[in-house]
Kinemage of the C-alpha trace (Angstrom):
@kinemage 1
@onewidth
@group {chain A} dominant
@subgroup {mainchain}
@vectorlist {calphas} color= white
{ca unk a 1} P 0.000 0.000 0.000
{ca unk a 2} L 1.298 3.454 -0.860
{ca unk a 3} L 1.570 6.173 1.737
{ca unk a 4} L -1.544 8.383 1.606
{ca unk a 5} L -0.736 11.794 0.190
{ca unk a 6} L -3.910 13.539 1.356
{ca unk a 7} L -3.620 16.046 4.176
{ca unk a 8} L -6.241 15.394 6.882
{ca unk a 9} L -7.402 19.020 6.509
{ca unk a 10} L -8.028 20.775 3.213
{ca unk a 11} L -7.168 24.510 3.254
{ca unk a 12} L -9.578 26.308 5.579
{ca unk a 13} L -10.919 23.165 7.284
{ca unk a 14} L -8.795 23.540 10.400
{ca unk a 15} L -10.071 27.102 10.864
{ca unk a 16} L -13.656 25.843 10.493
{ca unk a 17} L -13.048 23.156 13.136
{ca unk a 18} L -11.561 25.677 15.580
{ca unk a 19} L -14.396 28.160 14.992
{ca unk a 20} L -17.063 25.623 15.934
{ca unk a 21} L -15.472 24.425 19.197
{ca unk a 22} L -17.012 27.010 21.510
{ca unk a 23} L -20.529 26.540 20.152
{ca unk a 24} L -20.377 22.738 20.024
{ca unk a 25} L -18.406 21.940 23.174
{ca unk a 26} L -18.606 25.110 25.290
{ca unk a 27} L -21.142 23.787 27.778
{ca unk a 28} L -19.648 20.309 28.014
{ca unk a 29} L -16.032 21.327 28.561
{ca unk a 30} L -16.268 24.973 29.700
{ca unk a 31} L -14.404 26.281 26.641
{ca unk a 32} L -12.552 29.616 26.536
{ca unk a 33} L -11.086 31.050 23.320
{ca unk a 34} L -7.928 32.931 24.349
{ca unk a 35} L -6.914 33.923 20.820
{ca unk a 36} L -8.223 33.527 17.271
{ca unk a 37} L -5.114 34.824 15.450
{ca unk a 38} L -3.799 32.157 15.889
{ca unk a 39} L -6.303 30.024 17.767
{ca unk a 40} L -5.536 29.095 21.369
{ca unk a 41} L -8.412 27.340 23.133
{ca unk a 42} L -8.771 26.029 26.695
{ca unk a 43} L -11.158 23.341 27.927
{ca unk a 44} L -11.550 23.946 31.646
{ca unk a 45} L -13.328 20.687 32.412
{ca unk a 46} L -12.018 18.148 29.892
{ca unk a 47} L -10.782 15.164 31.940
{ca unk a 48} L -12.401 13.165 34.716
{ca unk a 49} L -10.425 12.194 37.826
{ca unk a 50} L -10.456 8.526 36.801
{ca unk a 51} L -9.096 9.377 33.326
{ca unk a 52} L -6.262 11.331 34.946
{ca unk a 53} L -5.460 8.572 37.446
{ca unk a 54} L -5.495 5.863 34.779
{ca unk a 55} L -3.378 7.827 32.305
{ca unk a 56} L -0.675 8.488 34.903
{ca unk a 57} L -0.730 4.995 36.444
{ca unk a 58} L -0.819 3.135 33.106
{ca unk a 59} L 2.617 4.440 32.098
{ca unk a 60} L 3.888 2.304 35.009
{ca unk a 61} L 6.254 4.876 36.418
{ca unk a 62} L 8.568 4.494 33.400
{ca unk a 63} L 9.906 8.029 33.786
{ca unk a 64} L 13.016 9.173 31.960
{ca unk a 65} L 14.599 12.550 31.374
{ca unk a 66} L 12.847 14.309 28.519
{ca unk a 67} L 14.828 14.575 25.308
{ca unk a 68} L 14.871 16.690 22.181
{ca unk a 69} L 14.544 15.203 18.709
{ca unk a 70} L 17.866 14.199 17.186
{ca unk a 71} L 18.862 13.059 13.728
{ca unk a 72} L 17.292 10.153 11.841
{ca unk a 73} L 19.076 6.903 11.117
{ca unk a 74} L 18.805 4.874 7.898
{ca unk a 75} L 15.569 3.247 9.125
{ca unk a 76} L 13.825 6.593 9.630
{ca unk a 77} L 14.019 6.269 13.414
{ca unk a 78} L 14.589 9.566 15.169
{ca unk a 79} L 17.283 9.723 17.814
{ca unk a 80} L 16.834 11.448 21.137
{ca unk a 81} L 19.161 14.030 22.554
{ca unk a 82} L 19.326 14.913 26.254
{ca unk a 83} L 18.355 18.526 26.542
{ca unk a 84} L 19.367 21.493 28.647
{ca unk a 85} L 16.385 23.507 27.387
{ca unk a 86} L 13.938 20.808 28.501
{ca unk a 87} L 14.397 19.451 32.006
{ca unk a 88} L 11.141 17.566 32.667
{ca unk a 89} L 10.721 13.800 32.976
{ca unk a 90} L 8.412 11.961 30.625
{ca unk a 91} L 6.901 8.522 30.026
{ca unk a 92} L 5.272 7.362 26.796
{ca unk a 93} L 1.801 5.861 26.585
{ca unk a 94} L 2.580 2.383 25.261
{ca unk a 95} L 0.734 -0.978 25.215
{ca unk a 96} L -1.004 -1.118 28.607
{ca unk a 97} L -1.705 2.606 28.480
{ca unk a 98} L -3.007 2.522 24.881
{ca unk a 99} L -5.311 -0.371 25.757
{ca unk a 100} L -6.732 1.323 28.859
{ca unk a 101} L -10.430 2.134 28.248
{ca unk a 102} L -10.183 5.434 30.140
{ca unk a 103} L -7.213 6.510 28.013
{ca unk a 104} L -9.106 5.423 24.883
{ca unk a 105} L -11.987 7.616 26.008
{ca unk a 106} L -9.680 10.656 26.148
{ca unk a 107} L -8.554 9.867 22.593
{ca unk a 108} L -12.190 9.643 21.420
{ca unk a 109} L -12.929 13.075 22.884
{ca unk a 110} L -9.948 14.579 21.037
{ca unk a 111} L -11.042 12.884 17.791
{ca unk a 112} L -14.540 14.330 18.201
{ca unk a 113} L -13.256 17.876 18.677
{ca unk a 114} L -10.567 17.899 15.970
{ca unk a 115} L -12.275 15.664 13.347
{ca unk a 116} L -8.921 13.883 13.025
{ca unk a 117} L -8.737 10.063 13.413
{ca unk a 118} L -6.436 8.695 16.117
{ca unk a 119} L -3.964 7.036 13.663
{ca unk a 120} L -2.799 10.628 13.018
{ca unk a 121} L -2.016 11.083 16.749
{ca unk a 122} L 1.327 10.452 18.397
{ca unk a 123} L 1.062 8.403 21.589
{ca unk a 124} L 0.454 10.451 24.703
{ca unk a 125} L 3.645 11.774 26.215
{ca unk a 126} L 3.045 11.958 29.971
{ca unk a 127} L 5.148 14.647 31.666
{ca unk a 128} L 6.316 15.368 35.190
{ca unk a 129} L 7.881 18.711 36.107
{ca unk a 130} L 9.426 19.087 39.560
{ca unk a 131} L 10.476 22.404 41.116
{ca unk a 132} L 12.738 24.339 38.730
{ca unk a 133} L 12.024 22.100 35.743
{ca unk a 134} L 10.904 23.793 32.504
{ca unk a 135} L 10.925 23.690 28.715
{ca unk a 136} L 12.353 26.731 26.951
{ca unk a 137} L 10.575 28.425 24.043
{ca unk a 138} L 10.201 26.041 21.082
{ca unk a 139} L 7.826 25.002 18.301
{ca unk a 140} L 6.204 21.596 17.892
{ca unk a 141} L 6.438 21.523 14.103
{ca unk a 142} L 9.637 21.562 12.077
{ca unk a 143} L 10.317 21.478 8.329
{ca unk a 144} L 11.990 18.041 8.440
{ca unk a 145} L 8.697 16.463 9.563
{ca unk a 146} L 7.297 17.138 6.081
{ca unk a 147} L 9.532 14.402 4.652
{ca unk a 148} L 8.158 11.788 7.071
{ca unk a 149} L 5.222 9.538 6.181
{ca unk a 150} L 3.149 11.092 8.989
{ca unk a 151} L 3.780 14.628 7.759
{ca unk a 152} L 4.065 17.677 10.002
{ca unk a 153} L 2.576 18.154 13.449
{ca unk a 154} L -0.486 20.309 12.787
{ca unk a 155} L -2.105 20.513 16.247
{ca unk a 156} L -1.065 20.067 19.860
{ca unk a 157} L -3.624 18.858 22.397
{ca unk a 158} L -2.182 19.395 25.874
{ca unk a 159} L -3.714 17.909 29.043
{ca unk a 160} L -3.186 19.167 32.597
{ca unk a 161} L -3.185 16.247 35.039
{ca unk a 162} L -2.568 18.229 38.238
{ca unk a 163} L -2.848 21.642 39.792
{ca unk a 164} L 0.433 23.462 40.425
{ca unk a 165} L 0.808 25.720 43.445
{ca unk a 166} L 3.021 28.193 41.609
{ca unk a 167} L 4.621 28.381 38.153
{ca unk a 168} L 4.428 25.787 35.387
{ca unk a 169} L 2.376 27.901 32.992
{ca unk a 170} L 2.244 27.169 29.263
{ca unk a 171} L 3.381 30.502 27.823
{ca unk a 172} L 3.074 31.811 24.261
{ca unk a 173} L 5.540 34.733 24.210
{ca unk a 174} L 4.428 36.036 20.793
{ca unk a 175} L 0.810 36.206 21.993
{ca unk a 176} L 1.334 37.405 25.563
{ca unk a 177} L -0.675 34.393 26.794
{ca unk a 178} L 0.214 32.190 29.767
{ca unk a 179} L -2.085 29.314 30.744
{ca unk a 180} L -1.956 28.207 34.361
{ca unk a 181} L -2.084 24.432 34.951
{ca unk a 182} L -5.482 23.308 36.261
{ca unk a 183} L -6.216 19.653 36.952
{ca unk a 184} L -8.615 18.240 34.368
{ca unk a 185} L -8.234 21.065 31.865
{ca unk a 186} L -6.805 20.982 28.341
{ca unk a 187} L -5.280 23.339 25.810
{ca unk a 188} L -5.378 23.194 22.006
{ca unk a 189} L -3.352 25.172 19.490
{ca unk a 190} L -2.305 24.803 15.832
{ca unk a 191} L 1.263 24.481 14.599
{ca unk a 192} L 0.407 25.258 10.963
{ca unk a 193} L -1.611 27.811 8.998
{ca unk a 194} L -5.201 26.837 8.225
{ca unk a 195} L -5.162 28.273 4.686
{ca unk a 196} L -1.871 26.478 3.952
{ca unk a 197} L -1.701 23.435 6.278
{ca unk a 198} L 1.837 22.610 5.148
{ca unk a 199} L 3.137 26.007 6.307
{ca unk a 200} L 4.344 26.270 9.915
{ca unk a 201} L 2.710 28.997 12.012
{ca unk a 202} L 5.604 30.601 13.879
{ca unk a 203} L 3.252 32.530 16.145
{ca unk a 204} L 2.615 29.448 18.302
{ca unk a 205} L 6.109 29.232 19.744
{ca unk a 206} L 5.612 28.308 23.383
{ca unk a 207} L 7.382 27.385 26.610
{ca unk a 208} L 6.717 25.532 29.853
{ca unk a 209} L 7.561 27.994 32.618
{ca unk a 210} L 9.576 26.610 35.544
{ca unk a 211} L 7.587 25.064 38.378
{ca unk a 212} L 8.146 27.229 41.461
{ca unk a 213} L 6.086 25.294 44.009
{ca unk a 214} L 4.530 21.829 43.703
{ca unk a 215} L 4.717 19.189 40.950
{ca unk a 216} L 3.197 19.494 37.485
{ca unk a 217} L 1.765 16.416 35.784
{ca unk a 218} L 0.640 16.857 32.184
{ca unk a 219} L 0.349 14.965 28.905
{ca unk a 220} L 0.208 15.864 25.261
{ca unk a 221} L -0.529 14.329 21.929
{ca unk a 222} L 0.792 15.778 18.698
{ca unk a 223} L -1.606 15.439 15.785
{ca unk a 224} L -0.088 14.956 12.325
{ca unk a 225} L -1.222 15.895 8.849
{ca unk a 226} L -1.152 12.257 7.667
């Protein structure tokens, strides 16, 4: 079978999806639109306590220092580079986690909102930030992703699995937006332009501010064009 060439969104379709979120899901998830140029949307009440507990516990405590993306080898596998700009710990949602019905329910909710099927999603990356840990300003999409079968990362769906006493905000320096972690909430933003879904939207550079007090648990899935 050949690799599908069709982008999951035709030009303009991502914008249409983002525009309808507040009307369709506002009551269910307590939606707030923080920006429309580009879109940054919060869901104040997205996860249940059991979904949070199961997502964290199903990664089996397999924490490792978070890494940046390195170079690819001849098999197309991407290496991982220990990072000074990113000092969190993370664990990937693998077999037991993927098979967990509560985790599958989270995936279904994200599919419903984005109109993108889960084969386009990367596995959840579950994150733990202790005091002082952070992730410097970066972008989730990069030009080299376009040469991969899965295409570029077009959306980030970020889940907050704990409250944080102080610090740990998700900050968008170009937009003057900083989202405070709140247990059960979620955050969605695009990495590409809606009218040209292969073009990276540099406005959604973002950072994880250092945790000052407490521990931050979070998770994200990156959604790809293919």
